[in-house]
N, C-alpha and C positions, 0 to 999 in steps of 0.2 A: 514469490519474494522479489519480483522484478519491479523496477521503477519506471517512471515516465519514459515513453519512447524517445529515442534520440531525434527522430524526425520531428516530433512535436516541439521539442526543446529548440531545435535548430530554427524552425519557422518562427518561433517566438523571438529568438535572439536576432534574427535578421530583419525585424521591424514590422511584422504583420500585426498591426495594432488596431484596436477598436477605436472608432471615432470619439467615444466617450472618455478615453484615457487621457491623462495628463502626460505628455511625452517625456518630460524629464523624470517624473516619478517612475514611469514604465521602464525607462532605460536603466535607472538605478536598481529596480527590482530584477530586471533581466540580468544585470551583472551579479547580483547576489545569487540568483538561481544558477548561473554558470559556475561561479566559484564553489558553491555547495556541491554541485555535481562533478566538479573537477577531480584530478588525481590527489592522492593523499599528500604528495609533496608540494602541492600548490600549482598555480598558474602564473606565468610571467605576464608582464604588460603586453608583450608582443603576442602571446597566446590569446589573450582576451580581446585585443584589438582585431586580430585576424578572425576570431570566432564570431564577433559582432559586426564585422565589416565597417568598423569605425576607426578614426584616426587615433594614434596613441595619445595625443594631447587631450582629445575629448574624453577618452576613457580614463585617463589619469586624473582629470579633474573630478570626475564622479567617484572614482576609487578613493581618492583622498578624503572626500566627504564621508564615505562609508566607513573608512578607517577611523575617522574622528568620532563617529557615533558607535563604534564597536561592532558594526555588522560584518566587517571584513578586517582581517589582521595581516600583517606582513612578516615574512621570515627571510633571513639572509642565508646564502648569497642569492642575489637576484636584483631586487627583492622578488619574492613570489607571494601570491595572495591566497589566503586560506579563510574559511568561515570564522567570524569573530565570536567572542564570548557572549555578546548581546543575543545572538541567535539561540545559544544554549539556554540562557536565562528565560527568554521568551518561550522557548519550547517547554520548559518546566512549568512556567506560569499558565500556559495554554492548557497543558495536560491536567493541571490541578483544577482548572475551572470547567473541565468537561465532565458532566455527571455520568456519562457512559463509562469513562475510564475509572472513576471513583467507585462506582457500583460493581463494575466487572472485575476489578483486581482480585478481591478475595475469592471470587468464583473461578477466575483463571488459575489462581494458586492451588485451589482444590483440585481442579482438573489436571493440572501439571503433576501434582503429587500422585493422583490415582493412575494416570497414564504413563508417567515417566517421560513425558514429551514437553517440548517448548510450546507454550500456548500464547496466542495473540488475539487481540480484538481489533476489528476494523470498522470504520464508518463507511456507509454507502454514500459515495460522492458521484452522482450522475452515473451509477452503474459500475463505478470503479471502486475497489477497496483502498482505503487510506488507513493504515494501521496506526493506532494511537497508544497502545500499551502492550507490554509483553512480560511474561514470566518464564524465565529459562528453566528447562528441565534439569534434573540432577545429572551428575557425571561431568566429564571433561568436554563433551561435544557442545559447541556453541555455534549458533547460526548468526551470520551477519545480516540482520534484518532491521535496517534503519526505519525509525518511525516518522510519520508525517508525509511520506512520499506516496503519490498516487501510483498504484501498481497495476500491472496488466491483469484484467479480470479473468481471461480465459485460461490462464496457466496456474492459477492458485485455487485451493479448495474454498477459501473465503470468497474469492471473486466469483467462482462458479455458484456458490450458495446464494450470493446476491443476485447474480444474473437470472437464476432460476425463478426468482420472485418477480421478474419483469415480464411485460407482455412480449410477444414475438416481435412486434415492431420495435420496441425499445431494445431488445437484444440485437436486432439487425443494426440499429443505429450505433450501439456501443461497439459492435464488431467492425463496423466501417471506421469508427474513430480510432480504435486500437490497431486495426489492420490485421488482427489475428497473427501477430508476429510469431515466428518459430523460435523457441528457446532451446529445445532439445528435439531429438528424433521422435519423441512421444507426444509433442505438443499438438493440440487440435488446431488445424490451420484452415479449415473450411467451415462455412456457415452451416452446411447440412450436418457436419460432424458435431458442431457446437449445439445445434438444436436437438440432435439425438441425445447428447450428453445432458442437456437440460431436462429432458423427459425422464431420464434415469434419476437425476437429482430430485425431481419432484416426486417420483415414486418412493424413493428411499428416505427422503427427508434430510439427507446429508450429501456432501460433495467430496470428491477425492482429487488429489493431485498426485498422480503416480509417475514421478520423475518427469513431469511435463514442464517444469520451470528450471530445475537444477538436477542434473544426474545424481542418482543415489539418495534423493530426498523425497519423502512421502508425507502427505498432509491429508487431514480430514477436517472438513469445516461444516458449520451449520449457521443458518440465518438467525438474526434477532429482530424483533419487531417493536414498533411504537404503539400507542394506544388506539391508532386508527387501523392497525393491522398492516401497516406498510413496513417493508424491510428497511431498517435504519443501519444495518451492518451485519457483521458475522464474526464468529470466533473460529479459530483453527488450531489444531494440534499438529505439530511438525516433528519429525524424527528421521533418523537414517533408515533408508529402505531396507527391509528385511523380508524374508519369505513369509507372507501372511496368508492364511487361508481365507476364503470368502467369509466364513463364519467369524473369524477374528476381526476382519475389516468391519463387518456389520456390528459386532460388539463394540468396537471403538467408535463407530459412527453413532450408535445409540447413546454412548457415554457423552459424546460431544453435544448431541441434541439435548440431552438432559440438562447440561450446564448452560447451553444457549437459552433454553426455556427459563432457567432460573434467572438469568439476566433480564429477560423480557418481563418476568413477573416482578422482579425487584424495581425495575424502571417505572412500571406503571401500575403495580399492585393488582395485576390480573394475569390470567393464564395466557400462554402463547396462542396466537391465532394460526399456528402452523397447520397446514392441511385444510384450512377453512375455505379456500378458494374453490 
């Protein structure tokens, strides 16, 4: 349930830009990214200028334009800047046009009902999970799991399920990019440890996150595939960590696999290619 690394965000905000980018557009998008990832009470003009290494006047001109178009909004005192309502509207429209989300939702709801857990579906974006929909489990426990953010793959069950479908070279590349950042004392932080975990996922068909991202949280995930047999994403079931026997974990894993395979079949009218490699 982790988001993009602060290192990656910082390098982007400090102007490491592709030669194909339009500078003014890139700067505007960088400000949106900064505000969205900022604190719940907003960022001040000084905060934003300092984070982007730009003058207040230059930042203010861009922010005013973003406010006019609804991508950013202001609150007093300050003012401080928060994400605008246009982003919420775009998020709903984008989710509504994603066939994976539409097909997965009833299957997620069924899995949530059967497991009693919160269930999410993620797209595979370069080996990283980007969650696009969620069905909360019953009860009072709710998990803060924002949609649309690229999460660290080595700490989540969905991320591991995606990684296990990659080649060893691709796994090494993703590991270098994410840095195998430690989130808890149980996080896998070495390439050898990650490779060993991938072999386990491939044998069992499902992945687990045993308090590796957030203390006290347990997840089980399984991959979903396109009509070429390529992993396009994964689903995961998340709950509060409790004492589960290996048999209970395996039972939950099989349940998640069954529902992941249902999504694959619904997407492409064919059975899963899981285990065909």
